C-alpha positions in Angstrom: 0.1 -0.1 -0.3 1.1 3.4 -0.9 1.8 6.0 2.0 -0.5 9.0 1.5 1.6 12.6 1.1 1.0 14.9 3.9 -0.1 18.3 2.3 2.1 21.0 2.4 0.2 23.7 4.7 -0.5 26.2 2.6 -1.9 24.1 -0.3 -4.0 22.5 2.8 -4.9 25.6 3.6 -6.2 26.9 -0.1 -8.3 23.5 -0.7 -10.3 23.9 2.8 -10.7 28.0 2.2 -10.9 28.8 -1.9 -14.7 26.9 -1.8 -15.9 29.2 1.0 -14.3 32.3 -1.1 -16.0 31.2 -3.9 -19.4 31.6 -2.0 -18.5 34.5 -0.2 -18.2 36.6 -3.3 -21.0 34.8 -4.8 -22.8 36.1 -1.4 -21.7 39.6 -1.8 -22.3 39.9 -5.8 -24.9 42.5 -6.7 -28.6 40.8 -7.4 -29.2 42.4 -11.4 -32.9 42.7 -12.7 -33.2 40.6 -16.2 -34.1 42.3 -19.0 -33.6 40.0 -21.8 -33.0 41.9 -24.6 -35.2 44.9 -23.6 -33.4 48.1 -24.3 -32.6 50.2 -21.2 -31.2 53.8 -20.6 -28.5 53.1 -17.8 -30.2 54.7 -15.1 -33.8 52.4 -15.6 -30.8 49.4 -15.6 -29.2 50.8 -12.2 -32.6 51.4 -10.5 -33.9 48.6 -11.5 -30.8 46.9 -10.2 -31.2 48.6 -6.6 -34.8 47.2 -6.5 -33.8 43.8 -7.0 -30.5 44.1 -4.6 -31.3 45.8 -2.0 -35.0 44.9 -1.6 -37.0 47.5 -2.1 -39.8 46.4 -3.4 -40.9 45.0 0.1 -43.4 46.6 2.7 -44.8 45.9 5.9 -45.2 42.4 5.2 -42.0 42.0 3.6 -42.9 40.2 1.0 -41.6 40.9 -2.6 -43.8 43.3 -4.7 -44.7 43.6 -8.5 -42.7 46.6 -10.1 -42.7 49.0 -12.7 -40.5 52.3 -13.7 -41.5 54.8 -15.4 -38.3 56.7 -17.4 -40.2 59.4 -18.4 -37.2 60.8 -20.2 -37.8 57.9 -22.5 -41.2 58.0 -21.8 -40.8 54.3 -21.5 -42.5 51.1 -18.6 -41.0 48.6 -17.3 -43.0 46.1 -15.3 -41.2 43.6 -13.3 -41.8 39.9 -11.6 -41.6 41.0 -7.5 -37.8 39.0 -8.9 -36.9 41.5 -10.7 -37.1 39.4 -14.6 -39.0 42.1 -17.0 -42.7 41.2 -18.0 -42.7 43.7 -20.5 -42.3 47.5 -21.7 -44.0 50.1 -23.5 -43.6 53.5 -25.2 -45.9 55.6 -22.9 -47.6 59.0 -22.7 -46.9 61.4 -20.1 -48.1 65.0 -18.2 -47.0 68.2 -20.5 -45.4 69.7 -17.7 -42.0 68.9 -17.5 -41.3 68.9 -14.1 -40.6 66.2 -11.2 -43.4 67.8 -8.4 -46.4 68.2 -8.8 -48.3 71.1 -7.7 -50.0 70.7 -3.9 -53.7 70.0 -4.1 -53.7 69.0 -8.9 -55.9 66.2 -7.2 -58.6 68.6 -6.8 -59.2 70.6 -9.5 -60.8 70.4 -12.3 -58.8 69.1 -15.3 -59.8 72.1 -17.2 -58.5 74.6 -14.9 -55.1 73.0 -14.9 -52.3 74.8 -16.6 -50.4 73.3 -19.2 -47.3 73.8 -17.1 -48.6 71.9 -14.1 -49.4 69.0 -16.0 -46.4 67.4 -14.0 -46.4 63.5 -14.0 -44.8 63.4 -10.7 -41.6 61.6 -10.2 -41.1 59.3 -6.9 -41.7 55.4 -5.3 -45.5 55.0 -5.0 -47.3 52.2 -3.0 -49.4 51.0 -6.1 -52.7 48.7 -7.0 -56.0 48.4 -9.0 -58.6 50.2 -8.3 -61.5 52.1 -10.9 -61.7 55.9 -11.4 -64.8 58.5 -10.9 -66.1 56.5 -14.5 -66.1 53.3 -13.6 -63.1 51.9 -15.3 -60.3 50.4 -13.6 -56.9 52.1 -13.2 -53.7 51.2 -11.1 -53.6 53.8 -8.6 -49.9 55.3 -7.7 -51.3 58.0 -5.6 -55.2 58.6 -5.5 -54.6 61.8 -3.6 -52.8 63.2 -6.6 -55.0 61.9 -9.4 -52.2 60.1 -10.4 -52.8 56.7 -12.3 -51.3 54.4 -14.6 -54.2 53.5 -17.3 -55.2 52.8 -20.8 -55.1 55.3 -23.4 -57.1 57.8 -23.4 -59.1 58.2 -27.1 -61.9 60.6 -26.2 -60.0 63.3 -27.6 -59.2 62.2 -31.9 -57.6 65.5 -32.2 -54.9 64.6 -29.2 -53.9 61.5 -31.7 -52.4 59.4 -28.7 -52.4 56.4 -30.1 -50.5 58.1 -33.4 -48.4 59.4 -30.8 -47.7 56.0 -28.5 -46.3 54.2 -32.1 -44.0 57.0 -33.2 -41.1 56.6 -32.9 -39.8 59.4 -31.4 -40.4 60.5 -27.5 -40.8 64.5 -29.0 -44.6 63.6 -29.1 -45.4 61.7 -25.7 -46.5 64.4 -23.6 -49.8 65.0 -24.0 -51.6 63.9 -20.4 -52.9 66.3 -17.3 -50.3 63.9 -15.8 -51.0 60.5 -15.4 -49.1 57.8 -17.0 -50.8 56.3 -20.9 -50.0 52.8 -22.0 -51.1 51.0 -25.1 -54.7 48.6 -24.3 -53.4 45.5 -24.7 -50.3 46.3 -22.5 -52.6 47.6 -20.0 -54.8 44.3 -19.6 -51.9 41.8 -20.5 -49.3 42.8 -18.3 -50.1 45.7 -15.6 -53.6 44.0 -14.7 -52.2 40.9 -14.5 -48.8 41.2 -12.7 -50.8 43.4 -10.1 -53.9 41.6 -10.0 -54.7 40.9 -6.2 -51.4 42.3 -4.9 -50.0 45.8 -4.5 -47.1 46.8 -6.4 -44.2 49.8 -6.9 -44.1 52.1 -9.4 -41.5 54.0 -9.4 -41.4 58.0 -11.8 -37.8 58.0 -12.6 -37.1 62.0 -12.4 -36.3 63.9 -15.7 -34.9 67.9 -13.7 -33.9 66.2 -10.8 -31.2 63.6 -9.4 -31.9 59.9 -8.6 -30.6 60.4 -5.3 -32.9 63.3 -4.5 -35.7 61.7 -5.4 -35.3 58.2 -3.9 -33.1 58.9 -1.1 -32.4 54.9 -0.1 -31.2 54.8 -3.5 -27.3 53.3 -4.0 -25.5 52.1 -6.5 -26.1 47.9 -6.9 -22.9 47.8 -6.0 -22.6 49.4 -2.8 -25.3 48.0 -1.2 -26.4 45.3 1.1 -29.2 42.9 0.7 -32.3 44.7 3.1 -33.5 42.1 5.6 -36.5 41.4 6.3 -36.3 44.0 9.3 -35.7 46.2 7.5 -38.4 47.2 5.3 -40.1 50.3 4.4 -43.1 51.5 6.2 -46.7 50.5 4.9 -47.9 53.4 3.0 -51.7 54.4 4.0 -54.7 53.3 2.5 -55.8 55.1 -0.3 -59.2 55.5 -1.4 -59.8 52.9 -4.6 -61.6 55.5 -6.7 -61.5 59.3 -7.8 -60.9 61.1 -10.8 -57.9 61.1 -12.3 -55.2 63.3 -14.5 -55.8 61.8 -17.8 
């Protein structure tokens, strides 16, 4: 029988600890969202990576929720499953007004009384859920009091050519609403409704004039953050009523 050779101390340490180091590296590697082949801006990818890695798409009970990101600069919506897999993306119509902060009390104003400059799509993180507006149409409420919702494209005024605006390759004609987020009917019914059915979710509206950190206080690039534990959740948003007018 051949005598077993003794391992040198350095080699023995490498054999014992190299696999553990590999596991540690894997555990600290930033998790990222899965966009598949979908195009997206650097900001969208960075925010999606932060959401997935930090677990920011949680509320009081610690459960991860589906989430959506609106890139106002690119007039485009991305909807994700709770673990960060993209379900779909689409062009969107936004508020005519440029900016990231809605005028206080705008949700209580008559639409005809809102000046074009005040028709802003508010930036921020919104705990969202499906509901109905005052016309009985289902919408995804972002901010009930601010009358901010995502819904099917409004076509009641043919002169606005909203469906045509969604279909053009440019974003220069996507500013037409009073502040709400209009998406194609098929996308709303097959992606938005199905993703948020029976659950709350988070919608992140990226800023166009402010920085990401100014709007999302806890935002960090994914390589600078640690995963959020179940005990470090965002406080639950107060319940909102589920029927009102939207700033279409």
